[in-house]
PAKETOR-947116 format. One record per atom (N, C-alpha, C): x, y, z; residue number from 1; atom name. Coordinates in Angstrom, 2 decimals. Layout:
{X: X | Y: Y | Z: Z | timar: NUM | lodren: CA}
...
This chain:
{X: 92.92 | Y: 27.56 | Z: -22.06 | timar: 1 | lodren: N}
{X: 94.56 | Y: 27.82 | Z: -22.53 | timar: 1 | lodren: CA}
{X: 94.15 | Y: 26.27 | Z: -22.96 | timar: 1 | lodren: C}
{X: 95.27 | Y: 25.44 | Z: -23.79 | timar: 2 | lodren: N}
{X: 95.51 | Y: 24.24 | Z: -23.60 | timar: 2 | lodren: CA}
{X: 96.89 | Y: 24.29 | Z: -23.88 | timar: 2 | lodren: C}
{X: 97.07 | Y: 23.48 | Z: -22.47 | timar: 3 | lodren: N}
{X: 98.50 | Y: 22.70 | Z: -22.38 | timar: 3 | lodren: CA}
{X: 98.80 | Y: 21.46 | Z: -23.37 | timar: 3 | lodren: C}
{X: 100.09 | Y: 21.19 | Z: -23.13 | timar: 4 | lodren: N}
{X: 100.76 | Y: 20.48 | Z: -23.58 | timar: 4 | lodren: CA}
{X: 99.90 | Y: 18.10 | Z: -23.27 | timar: 4 | lodren: C}
{X: 99.46 | Y: 18.45 | Z: -22.35 | timar: 5 | lodren: N}
{X: 99.02 | Y: 17.37 | Z: -22.59 | timar: 5 | lodren: CA}
{X: 97.78 | Y: 17.01 | Z: -23.13 | timar: 5 | lodren: C}
{X: 97.17 | Y: 17.91 | Z: -23.70 | timar: 6 | lodren: N}
{X: 95.76 | Y: 18.30 | Z: -24.13 | timar: 6 | lodren: CA}
{X: 94.70 | Y: 18.77 | Z: -23.67 | timar: 6 | lodren: C}
{X: 94.75 | Y: 18.98 | Z: -22.06 | timar: 7 | lodren: N}
{X: 92.96 | Y: 19.40 | Z: -21.36 | timar: 7 | lodren: CA}
{X: 93.00 | Y: 20.85 | Z: -21.58 | timar: 7 | lodren: C}
{X: 92.46 | Y: 21.12 | Z: -20.34 | timar: 8 | lodren: N}
{X: 92.32 | Y: 22.85 | Z: -20.91 | timar: 8 | lodren: CA}
{X: 92.28 | Y: 22.95 | Z: -19.66 | timar: 8 | lodren: C}
{X: 92.97 | Y: 24.13 | Z: -19.68 | timar: 9 | lodren: N}
{X: 92.74 | Y: 24.61 | Z: -18.06 | timar: 9 | lodren: CA}
{X: 93.10 | Y: 26.31 | Z: -17.70 | timar: 9 | lodren: C}
{X: 91.51 | Y: 26.83 | Z: -17.17 | timar: 10 | lodren: N}
{X: 91.68 | Y: 28.44 | Z: -16.45 | timar: 10 | lodren: CA}
{X: 93.08 | Y: 28.92 | Z: -16.32 | timar: 10 | lodren: C}
{X: 93.20 | Y: 29.94 | Z: -16.79 | timar: 11 | lodren: N}
{X: 94.32 | Y: 30.39 | Z: -17.10 | timar: 11 | lodren: CA}
{X: 94.40 | Y: 32.20 | Z: -16.65 | timar: 11 | lodren: C}
{X: 95.04 | Y: 32.49 | Z: -15.25 | timar: 12 | lodren: N}
{X: 94.73 | Y: 34.09 | Z: -15.35 | timar: 12 | lodren: CA}
{X: 96.04 | Y: 34.59 | Z: -14.86 | timar: 12 | lodren: C}
{X: 96.33 | Y: 35.52 | Z: -15.99 | timar: 13 | lodren: N}
{X: 98.14 | Y: 36.00 | Z: -16.90 | timar: 13 | lodren: CA}
{X: 98.02 | Y: 37.52 | Z: -15.21 | timar: 13 | lodren: C}
{X: 98.73 | Y: 37.54 | Z: -14.46 | timar: 14 | lodren: N}
{X: 99.49 | Y: 38.44 | Z: -13.55 | timar: 14 | lodren: CA}
{X: 100.58 | Y: 39.07 | Z: -14.23 | timar: 14 | lodren: C}
{X: 99.95 | Y: 39.74 | Z: -14.40 | timar: 15 | lodren: N}
{X: 101.42 | Y: 41.43 | Z: -15.01 | timar: 15 | lodren: CA}
{X: 101.79 | Y: 42.29 | Z: -13.37 | timar: 15 | lodren: C}
{X: 102.93 | Y: 42.15 | Z: -13.67 | timar: 16 | lodren: N}
{X: 102.92 | Y: 43.11 | Z: -12.71 | timar: 16 | lodren: CA}
{X: 104.69 | Y: 44.07 | Z: -13.12 | timar: 16 | lodren: C}
{X: 104.95 | Y: 45.18 | Z: -12.53 | timar: 17 | lodren: N}
{X: 105.76 | Y: 45.70 | Z: -13.05 | timar: 17 | lodren: CA}
{X: 106.59 | Y: 46.38 | Z: -12.00 | timar: 17 | lodren: C}
{X: 107.95 | Y: 47.01 | Z: -11.82 | timar: 18 | lodren: N}
{X: 108.64 | Y: 47.83 | Z: -11.33 | timar: 18 | lodren: CA}
{X: 109.13 | Y: 48.84 | Z: -11.55 | timar: 18 | lodren: C}
{X: 108.54 | Y: 49.88 | Z: -12.12 | timar: 19 | lodren: N}
{X: 108.69 | Y: 51.55 | Z: -12.27 | timar: 19 | lodren: CA}
{X: 109.64 | Y: 51.98 | Z: -11.87 | timar: 19 | lodren: C}
{X: 111.12 | Y: 52.43 | Z: -11.90 | timar: 20 | lodren: N}
{X: 111.55 | Y: 53.08 | Z: -10.89 | timar: 20 | lodren: CA}
{X: 112.29 | Y: 53.46 | Z: -12.22 | timar: 20 | lodren: C}
{X: 113.37 | Y: 55.04 | Z: -11.65 | timar: 21 | lodren: N}
{X: 114.75 | Y: 55.29 | Z: -13.10 | timar: 21 | lodren: CA}
{X: 115.39 | Y: 55.03 | Z: -12.46 | timar: 21 | lodren: C}
{X: 117.18 | Y: 54.82 | Z: -12.79 | timar: 22 | lodren: N}
{X: 118.07 | Y: 54.77 | Z: -11.94 | timar: 22 | lodren: CA}
{X: 118.34 | Y: 55.03 | Z: -10.48 | timar: 22 | lodren: C}
{X: 118.48 | Y: 56.08 | Z: -11.04 | timar: 23 | lodren: N}
{X: 118.42 | Y: 57.09 | Z: -9.81 | timar: 23 | lodren: CA}
{X: 118.19 | Y: 56.23 | Z: -8.46 | timar: 23 | lodren: C}
{X: 116.64 | Y: 55.87 | Z: -8.15 | timar: 24 | lodren: N}
{X: 115.47 | Y: 55.32 | Z: -7.60 | timar: 24 | lodren: CA}
{X: 116.41 | Y: 53.82 | Z: -7.61 | timar: 24 | lodren: C}
{X: 116.58 | Y: 53.19 | Z: -8.01 | timar: 25 | lodren: N}
{X: 116.99 | Y: 51.87 | Z: -7.77 | timar: 25 | lodren: CA}
{X: 117.90 | Y: 51.91 | Z: -7.62 | timar: 25 | lodren: C}
{X: 119.44 | Y: 52.86 | Z: -7.82 | timar: 26 | lodren: N}
{X: 120.10 | Y: 52.95 | Z: -6.61 | timar: 26 | lodren: CA}
{X: 119.82 | Y: 53.04 | Z: -5.04 | timar: 26 | lodren: C}
{X: 119.40 | Y: 53.95 | Z: -4.93 | timar: 27 | lodren: N}
{X: 118.88 | Y: 54.42 | Z: -3.74 | timar: 27 | lodren: CA}
{X: 118.51 | Y: 53.11 | Z: -2.99 | timar: 27 | lodren: C}
{X: 117.17 | Y: 52.48 | Z: -3.40 | timar: 28 | lodren: N}
{X: 116.81 | Y: 51.26 | Z: -2.97 | timar: 28 | lodren: CA}
{X: 117.07 | Y: 49.81 | Z: -2.52 | timar: 28 | lodren: C}
{X: 118.62 | Y: 49.69 | Z: -3.91 | timar: 29 | lodren: N}
{X: 119.74 | Y: 48.80 | Z: -3.73 | timar: 29 | lodren: CA}
{X: 120.84 | Y: 49.42 | Z: -2.80 | timar: 29 | lodren: C}
{X: 121.49 | Y: 49.96 | Z: -2.69 | timar: 30 | lodren: N}
{X: 122.34 | Y: 50.58 | Z: -1.74 | timar: 30 | lodren: CA}
{X: 123.41 | Y: 50.20 | Z: -2.89 | timar: 30 | lodren: C}
{X: 122.83 | Y: 50.72 | Z: -3.93 | timar: 31 | lodren: N}
{X: 123.99 | Y: 50.65 | Z: -5.39 | timar: 31 | lodren: CA}
{X: 124.78 | Y: 51.88 | Z: -5.17 | timar: 31 | lodren: C}
{X: 126.13 | Y: 50.90 | Z: -5.07 | timar: 32 | lodren: N}
{X: 127.48 | Y: 51.84 | Z: -4.51 | timar: 32 | lodren: CA}
{X: 127.81 | Y: 53.08 | Z: -6.48 | timar: 32 | lodren: C}
{X: 127.67 | Y: 53.80 | Z: -6.54 | timar: 33 | lodren: N}
{X: 127.66 | Y: 54.45 | Z: -8.01 | timar: 33 | lodren: CA}
{X: 129.11 | Y: 54.29 | Z: -7.79 | timar: 33 | lodren: C}
{X: 129.40 | Y: 54.85 | Z: -9.66 | timar: 34 | lodren: N}
{X: 131.34 | Y: 55.17 | Z: -9.92 | timar: 34 | lodren: CA}
{X: 132.01 | Y: 54.23 | Z: -9.74 | timar: 34 | lodren: C}
{X: 131.76 | Y: 53.14 | Z: -9.76 | timar: 35 | lodren: N}
{X: 132.59 | Y: 51.92 | Z: -9.28 | timar: 35 | lodren: CA}
{X: 132.86 | Y: 51.14 | Z: -9.31 | timar: 35 | lodren: C}
{X: 134.00 | Y: 49.99 | Z: -9.72 | timar: 36 | lodren: N}
{X: 133.80 | Y: 48.54 | Z: -10.66 | timar: 36 | lodren: CA}
{X: 133.99 | Y: 47.27 | Z: -9.80 | timar: 36 | lodren: C}
{X: 133.07 | Y: 46.98 | Z: -9.75 | timar: 37 | lodren: N}
{X: 133.28 | Y: 45.37 | Z: -8.86 | timar: 37 | lodren: CA}
{X: 133.69 | Y: 44.70 | Z: -9.01 | timar: 37 | lodren: C}
{X: 134.50 | Y: 44.77 | Z: -10.42 | timar: 38 | lodren: N}
{X: 135.27 | Y: 43.54 | Z: -10.64 | timar: 38 | lodren: CA}
{X: 137.32 | Y: 44.42 | Z: -10.97 | timar: 38 | lodren: C}
{X: 137.26 | Y: 44.93 | Z: -10.57 | timar: 39 | lodren: N}
{X: 138.89 | Y: 45.02 | Z: -10.48 | timar: 39 | lodren: CA}
{X: 139.02 | Y: 46.44 | Z: -9.96 | timar: 39 | lodren: C}
{X: 140.22 | Y: 47.12 | Z: -9.00 | timar: 40 | lodren: N}
{X: 140.06 | Y: 48.60 | Z: -8.75 | timar: 40 | lodren: CA}
{X: 140.90 | Y: 49.51 | Z: -9.35 | timar: 40 | lodren: C}
{X: 140.01 | Y: 50.46 | Z: -9.87 | timar: 41 | lodren: N}
{X: 139.33 | Y: 51.44 | Z: -10.76 | timar: 41 | lodren: CA}
{X: 139.36 | Y: 52.97 | Z: -10.23 | timar: 41 | lodren: C}
{X: 139.92 | Y: 53.34 | Z: -10.54 | timar: 42 | lodren: N}
{X: 139.22 | Y: 55.31 | Z: -9.99 | timar: 42 | lodren: CA}
{X: 138.75 | Y: 55.97 | Z: -11.36 | timar: 42 | lodren: C}
{X: 137.84 | Y: 56.44 | Z: -11.01 | timar: 43 | lodren: N}
{X: 136.93 | Y: 56.96 | Z: -12.20 | timar: 43 | lodren: CA}
{X: 136.82 | Y: 57.63 | Z: -13.15 | timar: 43 | lodren: C}
{X: 138.42 | Y: 57.69 | Z: -13.16 | timar: 44 | lodren: N}
{X: 139.07 | Y: 58.68 | Z: -14.22 | timar: 44 | lodren: CA}
{X: 139.87 | Y: 56.99 | Z: -15.94 | timar: 44 | lodren: C}
{X: 139.43 | Y: 55.86 | Z: -14.44 | timar: 45 | lodren: N}
{X: 140.50 | Y: 54.84 | Z: -15.86 | timar: 45 | lodren: CA}
{X: 139.50 | Y: 53.64 | Z: -16.10 | timar: 45 | lodren: C}
{X: 138.14 | Y: 53.79 | Z: -15.24 | timar: 46 | lodren: N}
{X: 136.77 | Y: 53.53 | Z: -15.75 | timar: 46 | lodren: CA}
{X: 137.01 | Y: 54.40 | Z: -17.29 | timar: 46 | lodren: C}
{X: 136.25 | Y: 53.18 | Z: -18.55 | timar: 47 | lodren: N}
{X: 136.17 | Y: 52.98 | Z: -19.75 | timar: 47 | lodren: CA}
{X: 137.50 | Y: 53.18 | Z: -20.54 | timar: 47 | lodren: C}
{X: 138.32 | Y: 53.77 | Z: -20.23 | timar: 48 | lodren: N}
{X: 139.62 | Y: 53.49 | Z: -20.38 | timar: 48 | lodren: CA}
{X: 140.28 | Y: 52.65 | Z: -20.95 | timar: 48 | lodren: C}
{X: 140.63 | Y: 52.71 | Z: -21.76 | timar: 49 | lodren: N}
{X: 141.78 | Y: 51.11 | Z: -22.26 | timar: 49 | lodren: CA}
{X: 143.31 | Y: 51.35 | Z: -21.97 | timar: 49 | lodren: C}
{X: 143.45 | Y: 50.59 | Z: -21.40 | timar: 50 | lodren: N}
{X: 145.01 | Y: 50.14 | Z: -20.36 | timar: 50 | lodren: CA}
{X: 145.69 | Y: 48.95 | Z: -20.75 | timar: 50 | lodren: C}
{X: 146.75 | Y: 50.17 | Z: -21.15 | timar: 51 | lodren: N}
{X: 147.86 | Y: 48.41 | Z: -21.38 | timar: 51 | lodren: CA}
{X: 148.03 | Y: 47.84 | Z: -20.00 | timar: 51 | lodren: C}
{X: 148.25 | Y: 48.45 | Z: -19.42 | timar: 52 | lodren: N}
{X: 148.84 | Y: 47.68 | Z: -18.08 | timar: 52 | lodren: CA}
{X: 147.13 | Y: 47.09 | Z: -17.40 | timar: 52 | lodren: C}
{X: 146.87 | Y: 45.74 | Z: -17.30 | timar: 53 | lodren: N}
{X: 145.96 | Y: 45.18 | Z: -15.46 | timar: 53 | lodren: CA}
{X: 146.08 | Y: 45.87 | Z: -15.23 | timar: 53 | lodren: C}
{X: 144.16 | Y: 46.79 | Z: -14.36 | timar: 54 | lodren: N}
{X: 144.19 | Y: 46.87 | Z: -13.60 | timar: 54 | lodren: CA}
{X: 143.92 | Y: 45.50 | Z: -12.51 | timar: 54 | lodren: C}
{X: 144.85 | Y: 45.93 | Z: -11.14 | timar: 55 | lodren: N}
{X: 144.20 | Y: 45.48 | Z: -10.04 | timar: 55 | lodren: CA}
{X: 142.83 | Y: 44.95 | Z: -9.44 | timar: 55 | lodren: C}
{X: 142.64 | Y: 43.27 | Z: -9.06 | timar: 56 | lodren: N}
{X: 141.93 | Y: 43.01 | Z: -9.21 | timar: 56 | lodren: CA}
{X: 141.11 | Y: 42.67 | Z: -7.47 | timar: 56 | lodren: C}
{X: 139.92 | Y: 43.16 | Z: -7.43 | timar: 57 | lodren: N}
{X: 139.39 | Y: 42.91 | Z: -6.07 | timar: 57 | lodren: CA}
{X: 139.71 | Y: 41.59 | Z: -5.62 | timar: 57 | lodren: C}
{X: 140.00 | Y: 41.48 | Z: -3.98 | timar: 58 | lodren: N}
{X: 140.64 | Y: 40.15 | Z: -3.71 | timar: 58 | lodren: CA}
{X: 139.45 | Y: 40.23 | Z: -2.77 | timar: 58 | lodren: C}
{X: 137.40 | Y: 39.31 | Z: -3.00 | timar: 59 | lodren: N}
{X: 136.53 | Y: 39.58 | Z: -2.71 | timar: 59 | lodren: CA}
{X: 136.48 | Y: 38.63 | Z: -1.11 | timar: 59 | lodren: C}
{X: 137.97 | Y: 37.45 | Z: -1.44 | timar: 60 | lodren: N}
{X: 138.02 | Y: 36.97 | Z: -0.82 | timar: 60 | lodren: CA}
{X: 138.63 | Y: 37.04 | Z: 1.29 | timar: 60 | lodren: C}
{X: 139.56 | Y: 38.07 | Z: 0.73 | timar: 61 | lodren: N}
{X: 140.05 | Y: 38.71 | Z: 1.78 | timar: 61 | lodren: CA}
{X: 138.40 | Y: 39.91 | Z: 2.58 | timar: 61 | lodren: C}
{X: 138.53 | Y: 40.25 | Z: 1.90 | timar: 62 | lodren: N}
{X: 137.07 | Y: 41.10 | Z: 2.61 | timar: 62 | lodren: CA}
{X: 136.02 | Y: 40.48 | Z: 3.23 | timar: 62 | lodren: C}
{X: 136.00 | Y: 38.53 | Z: 2.83 | timar: 63 | lodren: N}
{X: 135.19 | Y: 38.20 | Z: 3.33 | timar: 63 | lodren: CA}
{X: 135.21 | Y: 37.91 | Z: 5.09 | timar: 63 | lodren: C}
{X: 136.26 | Y: 37.43 | Z: 4.76 | timar: 64 | lodren: N}
{X: 137.35 | Y: 37.01 | Z: 5.94 | timar: 64 | lodren: CA}
{X: 137.60 | Y: 37.46 | Z: 6.86 | timar: 64 | lodren: C}
{X: 138.12 | Y: 38.84 | Z: 6.71 | timar: 65 | lodren: N}
{X: 138.32 | Y: 40.46 | Z: 7.40 | timar: 65 | lodren: CA}
{X: 136.50 | Y: 40.45 | Z: 8.02 | timar: 65 | lodren: C}
{X: 135.61 | Y: 40.07 | Z: 6.97 | timar: 66 | lodren: N}
{X: 134.28 | Y: 40.46 | Z: 7.62 | timar: 66 | lodren: CA}
{X: 133.80 | Y: 39.77 | Z: 8.57 | timar: 66 | lodren: C}
{X: 133.73 | Y: 38.23 | Z: 8.32 | timar: 67 | lodren: N}
{X: 133.44 | Y: 37.12 | Z: 9.41 | timar: 67 | lodren: CA}
{X: 134.22 | Y: 37.02 | Z: 10.08 | timar: 67 | lodren: C}
{X: 136.04 | Y: 37.71 | Z: 10.19 | timar: 68 | lodren: N}
{X: 137.01 | Y: 37.27 | Z: 11.67 | timar: 68 | lodren: CA}
{X: 135.52 | Y: 38.79 | Z: 12.23 | timar: 68 | lodren: C}
{X: 135.75 | Y: 39.93 | Z: 11.62 | timar: 69 | lodren: N}
{X: 135.20 | Y: 40.77 | Z: 12.92 | timar: 69 | lodren: CA}
{X: 136.00 | Y: 41.65 | Z: 12.79 | timar: 69 | lodren: C}
{X: 136.79 | Y: 41.71 | Z: 11.90 | timar: 70 | lodren: N}
{X: 137.63 | Y: 43.13 | Z: 12.14 | timar: 70 | lodren: CA}
{X: 137.08 | Y: 44.03 | Z: 11.09 | timar: 70 | lodren: C}
{X: 135.66 | Y: 45.18 | Z: 11.86 | timar: 71 | lodren: N}
{X: 135.33 | Y: 45.41 | Z: 11.26 | timar: 71 | lodren: CA}
{X: 136.74 | Y: 46.87 | Z: 10.38 | timar: 71 | lodren: C}
{X: 137.22 | Y: 47.27 | Z: 11.45 | timar: 72 | lodren: N}
{X: 138.74 | Y: 48.42 | Z: 10.78 | timar: 72 | lodren: CA}
{X: 139.30 | Y: 48.45 | Z: 10.24 | timar: 72 | lodren: C}
{X: 139.72 | Y: 46.68 | Z: 9.52 | timar: 73 | lodren: N}
{X: 140.35 | Y: 46.87 | Z: 8.12 | timar: 73 | lodren: CA}
{X: 139.35 | Y: 46.86 | Z: 6.97 | timar: 73 | lodren: C}
{X: 138.21 | Y: 45.78 | Z: 7.34 | timar: 74 | lodren: N}
{X: 137.31 | Y: 45.88 | Z: 5.98 | timar: 74 | lodren: CA}
{X: 137.33 | Y: 46.96 | Z: 5.81 | timar: 74 | lodren: C}
{X: 136.48 | Y: 47.62 | Z: 6.79 | timar: 75 | lodren: N}
{X: 135.98 | Y: 49.20 | Z: 6.65 | timar: 75 | lodren: CA}
{X: 136.89 | Y: 49.59 | Z: 5.40 | timar: 75 | lodren: C}
{X: 138.33 | Y: 49.79 | Z: 5.24 | timar: 76 | lodren: N}
{X: 138.98 | Y: 50.52 | Z: 4.84 | timar: 76 | lodren: CA}
{X: 139.71 | Y: 50.16 | Z: 3.85 | timar: 76 | lodren: C}
{X: 139.31 | Y: 48.72 | Z: 3.58 | timar: 77 | lodren: N}
{X: 139.05 | Y: 47.96 | Z: 2.39 | timar: 77 | lodren: CA}
{X: 138.53 | Y: 48.64 | Z: 1.12 | timar: 77 | lodren: C}
{X: 137.06 | Y: 48.06 | Z: 1.56 | timar: 78 | lodren: N}
{X: 136.10 | Y: 48.95 | Z: 1.08 | timar: 78 | lodren: CA}
{X: 135.66 | Y: 50.11 | Z: 0.85 | timar: 78 | lodren: C}
{X: 136.66 | Y: 50.91 | Z: 1.58 | timar: 79 | lodren: N}
{X: 136.04 | Y: 52.20 | Z: 1.08 | timar: 79 | lodren: CA}
{X: 137.52 | Y: 52.96 | Z: 0.05 | timar: 79 | lodren: C}
{X: 138.39 | Y: 52.11 | Z: 0.97 | timar: 80 | lodren: N}
{X: 139.40 | Y: 52.12 | Z: -0.47 | timar: 80 | lodren: CA}
{X: 138.93 | Y: 52.36 | Z: -1.86 | timar: 80 | lodren: C}
{X: 138.35 | Y: 50.97 | Z: -2.31 | timar: 81 | lodren: N}
{X: 138.63 | Y: 50.58 | Z: -3.00 | timar: 81 | lodren: CA}
{X: 137.98 | Y: 52.05 | Z: -4.52 | timar: 81 | lodren: C}
{X: 138.31 | Y: 52.38 | Z: -5.54 | timar: 82 | lodren: N}
{X: 137.20 | Y: 53.31 | Z: -6.74 | timar: 82 | lodren: CA}
{X: 138.63 | Y: 54.64 | Z: -5.96 | timar: 82 | lodren: C}
{X: 139.24 | Y: 54.39 | Z: -5.05 | timar: 83 | lodren: N}
{X: 139.79 | Y: 55.72 | Z: -5.09 | timar: 83 | lodren: CA}
{X: 140.76 | Y: 56.20 | Z: -5.28 | timar: 83 | lodren: C}
{X: 140.95 | Y: 57.63 | Z: -5.42 | timar: 84 | lodren: N}
{X: 142.53 | Y: 58.05 | Z: -5.67 | timar: 84 | lodren: CA}
{X: 143.75 | Y: 57.12 | Z: -5.78 | timar: 84 | lodren: C}
{X: 144.44 | Y: 56.68 | Z: -4.39 | timar: 85 | lodren: N}
{X: 145.05 | Y: 56.25 | Z: -3.15 | timar: 85 | lodren: CA}
{X: 145.06 | Y: 54.76 | Z: -3.64 | timar: 85 | lodren: C}
{X: 144.36 | Y: 54.25 | Z: -4.06 | timar: 86 | lodren: N}
{X: 143.91 | Y: 52.48 | Z: -4.80 | timar: 86 | lodren: CA}
{X: 145.08 | Y: 52.68 | Z: -4.96 | timar: 86 | lodren: C}
């Protein structure tokens, strides 16, 4: 292969792929489905244009609870996101 500096170098391209369907990727990376990472929306609200803006996730509050070790409040907030009562 001819490089920009005029020298010829040997190169062996290595190609790699990861074949997985969506459900396999969800399981591999522990992705939460039917959930918006930006706003607090129920499944019925996702994809529907709303006049009133939806509440946003407060990631700083989640992080401070996690770092403070308050797992009970942290888990309750995280599990509440996207549910009907949020």
